[in-house]
TORKOL-4160 file (C-alpha; in steps of 0.2 Angstrom, whole numbers, padded with zeros to 4 digits, m for minus):
254
<pt num="1" X="m0001" Y="0001" Z="0000"/>
<pt num="2" X="0008" Y="0015" Z="m0006"/>
<pt num="3" X="0012" Y="0028" Z="0010"/>
<pt num="4" X="0003" Y="0046" Z="0012"/>
<pt num="5" X="0014" Y="0061" Z="0011"/>
<pt num="6" X="0013" Y="0067" Z="0028"/>
<pt num="7" X="0020" Y="0088" Z="0023"/>
<pt num="8" X="0003" Y="0084" Z="0011"/>
<pt num="9" X="m0009" Y="0078" Z="0024"/>
<pt num="10" X="m0003" Y="0094" Z="0038"/>
<pt num="11" X="m0007" Y="0106" Z="0026"/>
<pt num="12" X="m0024" Y="0099" Z="0020"/>
<pt num="13" X="m0029" Y="0099" Z="0041"/>
<pt num="14" X="m0021" Y="0116" Z="0039"/>
<pt num="15" X="m0033" Y="0124" Z="0026"/>
<pt num="16" X="m0048" Y="0114" Z="0033"/>
<pt num="17" X="m0045" Y="0121" Z="0048"/>
<pt num="18" X="m0046" Y="0138" Z="0040"/>
<pt num="19" X="m0058" Y="0135" Z="0031"/>
<pt num="20" X="m0070" Y="0130" Z="0047"/>
<pt num="21" X="m0064" Y="0139" Z="0061"/>
<pt num="22" X="m0065" Y="0160" Z="0063"/>
<pt num="23" X="m0060" Y="0172" Z="0048"/>
<pt num="24" X="m0041" Y="0171" Z="0055"/>
<pt num="25" X="m0029" Y="0162" Z="0066"/>
<pt num="26" X="m0013" Y="0163" Z="0073"/>
<pt num="27" X="0003" Y="0153" Z="0070"/>
<pt num="28" X="m0001" Y="0146" Z="0088"/>
<pt num="29" X="m0018" Y="0141" Z="0086"/>
<pt num="30" X="m0015" Y="0133" Z="0071"/>
<pt num="31" X="m0001" Y="0123" Z="0078"/>
<pt num="32" X="m0009" Y="0119" Z="0095"/>
<pt num="33" X="m0025" Y="0116" Z="0085"/>
<pt num="34" X="m0016" Y="0103" Z="0075"/>
<pt num="35" X="m0002" Y="0094" Z="0087"/>
<pt num="36" X="0012" Y="0103" Z="0078"/>
<pt num="37" X="0028" Y="0110" Z="0083"/>
<pt num="38" X="0026" Y="0131" Z="0080"/>
<pt num="39" X="0041" Y="0129" Z="0067"/>
<pt num="40" X="0034" Y="0115" Z="0059"/>
<pt num="41" X="0017" Y="0124" Z="0055"/>
<pt num="42" X="0025" Y="0140" Z="0051"/>
<pt num="43" X="0033" Y="0130" Z="0040"/>
<pt num="44" X="0018" Y="0124" Z="0029"/>
<pt num="45" X="0011" Y="0142" Z="0029"/>
<pt num="46" X="0024" Y="0150" Z="0022"/>
<pt num="47" X="0022" Y="0137" Z="0008"/>
<pt num="48" X="0003" Y="0137" Z="0006"/>
<pt num="49" X="0006" Y="0156" Z="0006"/>
<pt num="50" X="0020" Y="0158" Z="m0006"/>
<pt num="51" X="0006" Y="0148" Z="m0017"/>
<pt num="52" X="m0008" Y="0159" Z="m0014"/>
<pt num="53" X="m0019" Y="0147" Z="m0003"/>
<pt num="54" X="m0016" Y="0155" Z="0013"/>
<pt num="55" X="m0014" Y="0175" Z="0018"/>
<pt num="56" X="m0007" Y="0184" Z="0030"/>
<pt num="57" X="m0013" Y="0199" Z="0038"/>
<pt num="58" X="0000" Y="0213" Z="0040"/>
<pt num="59" X="m0008" Y="0221" Z="0054"/>
<pt num="60" X="m0012" Y="0206" Z="0067"/>
<pt num="61" X="m0001" Y="0191" Z="0059"/>
<pt num="62" X="m0016" Y="0181" Z="0058"/>
<pt num="63" X="m0019" Y="0169" Z="0043"/>
<pt num="64" X="m0033" Y="0165" Z="0034"/>
<pt num="65" X="m0038" Y="0156" Z="0018"/>
<pt num="66" X="m0030" Y="0163" Z="m0001"/>
<pt num="67" X="m0040" Y="0168" Z="m0017"/>
<pt num="68" X="m0028" Y="0154" Z="m0027"/>
<pt num="69" X="m0038" Y="0141" Z="m0020"/>
<pt num="70" X="m0053" Y="0150" Z="m0034"/>
<pt num="71" X="m0039" Y="0149" Z="m0047"/>
<pt num="72" X="m0037" Y="0131" Z="m0044"/>
<pt num="73" X="m0054" Y="0129" Z="m0056"/>
<pt num="74" X="m0074" Y="0133" Z="m0055"/>
<pt num="75" X="m0079" Y="0116" Z="m0047"/>
<pt num="76" X="m0082" Y="0126" Z="m0031"/>
<pt num="77" X="m0089" Y="0143" Z="m0039"/>
<pt num="78" X="m0101" Y="0131" Z="m0049"/>
<pt num="79" X="m0110" Y="0124" Z="m0031"/>
<pt num="80" X="m0108" Y="0142" Z="m0022"/>
<pt num="81" X="m0124" Y="0145" Z="m0023"/>
<pt num="82" X="m0122" Y="0166" Z="m0023"/>
<pt num="83" X="m0114" Y="0163" Z="m0041"/>
<pt num="84" X="m0127" Y="0151" Z="m0046"/>
<pt num="85" X="m0142" Y="0158" Z="m0044"/>
<pt num="86" X="m0134" Y="0176" Z="m0053"/>
<pt num="87" X="m0128" Y="0166" Z="m0069"/>
<pt num="88" X="m0143" Y="0168" Z="m0079"/>
<pt num="89" X="m0145" Y="0186" Z="m0074"/>
<pt num="90" X="m0129" Y="0193" Z="m0074"/>
<pt num="91" X="m0129" Y="0185" Z="m0092"/>
<pt num="92" X="m0143" Y="0195" Z="m0096"/>
<pt num="93" X="m0137" Y="0212" Z="m0088"/>
<pt num="94" X="m0124" Y="0209" Z="m0099"/>
<pt num="95" X="m0133" Y="0208" Z="m0117"/>
<pt num="96" X="m0145" Y="0222" Z="m0111"/>
<pt num="97" X="m0130" Y="0234" Z="m0105"/>
<pt num="98" X="m0118" Y="0229" Z="m0116"/>
<pt num="99" X="m0103" Y="0229" Z="m0104"/>
<pt num="100" X="m0095" Y="0220" Z="m0092"/>
<pt num="101" X="m0103" Y="0211" Z="m0076"/>
<pt num="102" X="m0094" Y="0209" Z="m0062"/>
<pt num="103" X="m0102" Y="0196" Z="m0046"/>
<pt num="104" X="m0090" Y="0203" Z="m0030"/>
<pt num="105" X="m0091" Y="0196" Z="m0010"/>
<pt num="106" X="m0080" Y="0201" Z="0005"/>
<pt num="107" X="m0064" Y="0194" Z="0005"/>
<pt num="108" X="m0049" Y="0200" Z="0017"/>
<pt num="109" X="m0051" Y="0220" Z="0014"/>
<pt num="110" X="m0057" Y="0216" Z="m0003"/>
<pt num="111" X="m0068" Y="0211" Z="m0015"/>
<pt num="112" X="m0065" Y="0196" Z="m0021"/>
<pt num="113" X="m0074" Y="0194" Z="m0041"/>
<pt num="114" X="m0082" Y="0176" Z="m0041"/>
<pt num="115" X="m0090" Y="0178" Z="m0059"/>
<pt num="116" X="m0086" Y="0188" Z="m0074"/>
<pt num="117" X="m0096" Y="0191" Z="m0086"/>
<pt num="118" X="m0088" Y="0197" Z="m0102"/>
<pt num="119" X="m0093" Y="0212" Z="m0113"/>
<pt num="120" X="m0103" Y="0206" Z="m0127"/>
<pt num="121" X="m0094" Y="0211" Z="m0142"/>
<pt num="122" X="m0078" Y="0205" Z="m0151"/>
<pt num="123" X="m0065" Y="0213" Z="m0140"/>
<pt num="124" X="m0050" Y="0204" Z="m0131"/>
<pt num="125" X="m0055" Y="0202" Z="m0115"/>
<pt num="126" X="m0046" Y="0193" Z="m0099"/>
<pt num="127" X="m0057" Y="0184" Z="m0088"/>
<pt num="128" X="m0055" Y="0190" Z="m0070"/>
<pt num="129" X="m0062" Y="0177" Z="m0058"/>
<pt num="130" X="m0051" Y="0178" Z="m0042"/>
<pt num="131" X="m0046" Y="0194" Z="m0045"/>
<pt num="132" X="m0045" Y="0206" Z="m0030"/>
<pt num="133" X="m0052" Y="0224" Z="m0031"/>
<pt num="134" X="m0052" Y="0240" Z="m0016"/>
<pt num="135" X="m0067" Y="0241" Z="m0005"/>
<pt num="136" X="m0065" Y="0261" Z="m0004"/>
<pt num="137" X="m0063" Y="0266" Z="m0023"/>
<pt num="138" X="m0074" Y="0251" Z="m0031"/>
<pt num="139" X="m0093" Y="0251" Z="m0034"/>
<pt num="140" X="m0095" Y="0235" Z="m0029"/>
<pt num="141" X="m0083" Y="0237" Z="m0013"/>
<pt num="142" X="m0092" Y="0252" Z="m0008"/>
<pt num="143" X="m0108" Y="0244" Z="m0010"/>
<pt num="144" X="m0102" Y="0230" Z="0001"/>
<pt num="145" X="m0093" Y="0242" Z="0014"/>
<pt num="146" X="m0112" Y="0253" Z="0015"/>
<pt num="147" X="m0125" Y="0236" Z="0019"/>
<pt num="148" X="m0107" Y="0223" Z="0026"/>
<pt num="149" X="m0103" Y="0227" Z="0044"/>
<pt num="150" X="m0088" Y="0217" Z="0043"/>
<pt num="151" X="m0084" Y="0226" Z="0027"/>
<pt num="152" X="m0085" Y="0244" Z="0036"/>
<pt num="153" X="m0075" Y="0239" Z="0050"/>
<pt num="154" X="m0063" Y="0233" Z="0034"/>
<pt num="155" X="m0062" Y="0247" Z="0026"/>
<pt num="156" X="m0060" Y="0260" Z="0038"/>
<pt num="157" X="m0046" Y="0250" Z="0045"/>
<pt num="158" X="m0037" Y="0247" Z="0029"/>
<pt num="159" X="m0027" Y="0258" Z="0020"/>
<pt num="160" X="m0038" Y="0270" Z="0008"/>
<pt num="161" X="m0027" Y="0274" Z="m0008"/>
<pt num="162" X="m0028" Y="0286" Z="m0018"/>
<pt num="163" X="m0027" Y="0277" Z="m0036"/>
<pt num="164" X="m0033" Y="0295" Z="m0046"/>
<pt num="165" X="m0037" Y="0311" Z="m0039"/>
<pt num="166" X="m0056" Y="0307" Z="m0040"/>
<pt num="167" X="m0051" Y="0293" Z="m0025"/>
<pt num="168" X="m0061" Y="0296" Z="m0010"/>
<pt num="169" X="m0049" Y="0294" Z="0004"/>
<pt num="170" X="m0053" Y="0303" Z="0019"/>
<pt num="171" X="m0064" Y="0292" Z="0033"/>
<pt num="172" X="m0077" Y="0307" Z="0036"/>
<pt num="173" X="m0078" Y="0310" Z="0016"/>
<pt num="174" X="m0079" Y="0291" Z="0014"/>
<pt num="175" X="m0095" Y="0289" Z="0026"/>
<pt num="176" X="m0103" Y="0302" Z="0018"/>
<pt num="177" X="m0100" Y="0292" Z="0002"/>
<pt num="178" X="m0107" Y="0277" Z="0011"/>
<pt num="179" X="m0123" Y="0286" Z="0019"/>
<pt num="180" X="m0127" Y="0290" Z="0000"/>
<pt num="181" X="m0124" Y="0274" Z="m0006"/>
<pt num="182" X="m0137" Y="0266" Z="0005"/>
<pt num="183" X="m0150" Y="0280" Z="0000"/>
<pt num="184" X="m0148" Y="0278" Z="m0016"/>
<pt num="185" X="m0147" Y="0259" Z="m0017"/>
<pt num="186" X="m0132" Y="0258" Z="m0027"/>
<pt num="187" X="m0115" Y="0262" Z="m0028"/>
<pt num="188" X="m0104" Y="0272" Z="m0041"/>
<pt num="189" X="m0085" Y="0273" Z="m0047"/>
<pt num="190" X="m0083" Y="0286" Z="m0061"/>
<pt num="191" X="m0063" Y="0284" Z="m0063"/>
<pt num="192" X="m0058" Y="0283" Z="m0043"/>
<pt num="193" X="m0049" Y="0266" Z="m0046"/>
<pt num="194" X="m0044" Y="0267" Z="m0068"/>
<pt num="195" X="m0044" Y="0283" Z="m0077"/>
<pt num="196" X="m0056" Y="0281" Z="m0093"/>
<pt num="197" X="m0067" Y="0268" Z="m0083"/>
<pt num="198" X="m0083" Y="0269" Z="m0074"/>
<pt num="199" X="m0095" Y="0257" Z="m0063"/>
<pt num="200" X="m0109" Y="0255" Z="m0056"/>
<pt num="201" X="m0115" Y="0242" Z="m0042"/>
<pt num="202" X="m0128" Y="0238" Z="m0031"/>
<pt num="203" X="m0130" Y="0225" Z="m0015"/>
<pt num="204" X="m0136" Y="0208" Z="m0014"/>
<pt num="205" X="m0147" Y="0201" Z="0000"/>
<pt num="206" X="m0149" Y="0182" Z="0004"/>
<pt num="207" X="m0167" Y="0177" Z="0016"/>
<pt num="208" X="m0161" Y="0183" Z="0030"/>
<pt num="209" X="m0161" Y="0202" Z="0021"/>
<pt num="210" X="m0138" Y="0200" Z="0024"/>
<pt num="211" X="m0128" Y="0206" Z="0010"/>
<pt num="212" X="m0119" Y="0192" Z="0002"/>
<pt num="213" X="m0112" Y="0202" Z="m0011"/>
<pt num="214" X="m0115" Y="0212" Z="m0024"/>
<pt num="215" X="m0116" Y="0216" Z="m0044"/>
<pt num="216" X="m0111" Y="0228" Z="m0055"/>
<pt num="217" X="m0106" Y="0234" Z="m0073"/>
<pt num="218" X="m0090" Y="0240" Z="m0079"/>
<pt num="219" X="m0085" Y="0250" Z="m0097"/>
<pt num="220" X="m0078" Y="0266" Z="m0104"/>
<pt num="221" X="m0083" Y="0281" Z="m0095"/>
<pt num="222" X="m0091" Y="0287" Z="m0112"/>
<pt num="223" X="m0101" Y="0270" Z="m0114"/>
<pt num="224" X="m0107" Y="0271" Z="m0093"/>
<pt num="225" X="m0109" Y="0290" Z="m0093"/>
<pt num="226" X="m0120" Y="0303" Z="m0101"/>
<pt num="227" X="m0115" Y="0322" Z="m0097"/>
<pt num="228" X="m0103" Y="0316" Z="m0081"/>
<pt num="229" X="m0115" Y="0304" Z="m0075"/>
<pt num="230" X="m0121" Y="0286" Z="m0074"/>
<pt num="231" X="m0134" Y="0283" Z="m0086"/>
<pt num="232" X="m0151" Y="0280" Z="m0077"/>
<pt num="233" X="m0155" Y="0266" Z="m0088"/>
<pt num="234" X="m0140" Y="0258" Z="m0082"/>
<pt num="235" X="m0142" Y="0260" Z="m0064"/>
<pt num="236" X="m0160" Y="0252" Z="m0064"/>
<pt num="237" X="m0154" Y="0239" Z="m0075"/>
<pt num="238" X="m0141" Y="0233" Z="m0061"/>
<pt num="239" X="m0154" Y="0238" Z="m0048"/>
<pt num="240" X="m0167" Y="0224" Z="m0055"/>
<pt num="241" X="m0152" Y="0213" Z="m0057"/>
<pt num="242" X="m0146" Y="0214" Z="m0040"/>
<pt num="243" X="m0167" Y="0210" Z="m0035"/>
<pt num="244" X="m0169" Y="0197" Z="m0045"/>
<pt num="245" X="m0154" Y="0187" Z="m0037"/>
<pt num="246" X="m0159" Y="0192" Z="m0019"/>
<pt num="247" X="m0174" Y="0184" Z="m0024"/>
<pt num="248" X="m0168" Y="0168" Z="m0030"/>
<pt num="249" X="m0159" Y="0167" Z="m0014"/>
<pt num="250" X="m0175" Y="0169" Z="m0003"/>
<pt num="251" X="m0175" Y="0189" Z="0001"/>
<pt num="252" X="m0192" Y="0191" Z="m0004"/>
<pt num="253" X="m0197" Y="0208" Z="m0012"/>
<pt num="254" X="m0183" Y="0225" Z="m0008"/>
């Protein structure tokens, strides 16, 4: 009988521990839970971190699962209820808007893209599933920060980098943006993250009316905006898509 490889067994146990426990665990917690010496646990964590399977919070030193796990394939995403429920609606949104559609969730002080529908034209595009976007400047991130208390706390703790002259980074000004997002039911990003690019996004809720993600469209400013403002029909389409996915998740009518 072939012998199991101990290091792989330990790495798998570590990933399961991080998946089933708190949001983040320290080295001592991981080592004691798995009955490993700290040096052994640290070596495995360092390897997993280098491969992107584990991420370490710079401030606390604690570990959590990394986004690279999503890059291994679509098996996990196919059974991910949020993505599964959103597939038809996001396809419809891309067709009706003529723009790229993104579905994002909160992940380690950022937005993890879990689904991406290409703009329905013949232009060259790159699949961005597994990519991370900032919370404070993107439309998806603002929606999550406005509706998810955890995201709100994390975005205030994180560095709010100024990507362009339009990026809102000051805490008081950012809180005003979030108040506006909640009042309108959607968030905007007009050249706040990338010059020449604009986005609009709306929140998705589950059956408990808790925010579980955000959906949005992204495209060139000249297509997404008119006279310097987001096109009303795009805003309406994104909000309709978010409400449809929310209803499919059991949230009822918003």
